C-alpha positions, 0 to 999 in steps of 0.5 A: 239282740239287746235292743230286741230284749229291751223292746220286748220288756217295754211291750210287756210293761205297756201291756200291764199298764194298759189292761182291759176291763172286765167287759172287754175281757169277757167279750174277748173270751167269747169271741176267741171261741169262734173260728175266724173263718166263720166270719169270712163265710158269713160275709160271702153268704151275705154277698151271695144273698144280696146278689140273689135278692138283686136278681129277684128284683128286691132292691131294698132287701138286697141293699140291706143285706149287701151292707152286712159283709163289711161288719162280718169281716171287721168282726173276723179281724177283731176275732183274729187280733184277740186270738193273737194279741188279746188281753189274755196274753198276759195271763198265759 
């Protein structure tokens, strides 16, 4: 119990020491407004669109759109991290 309290205090001290700049805080405020599942649906839609383009014989377009799911999922992960452990956790 004492160790957990020390670790909690240590984490708070680290968070105060390494604060985000105004640009990162602004991005976090905006991305936190978007529901996380939007990014998942965007990734799934891109995969479906890529498959459709492939079946239509538009290989180059299919490959282009097929590269979108990974960035969408990364943005969703960033969104979730910001909501759970963003810089605004210190101000709440």
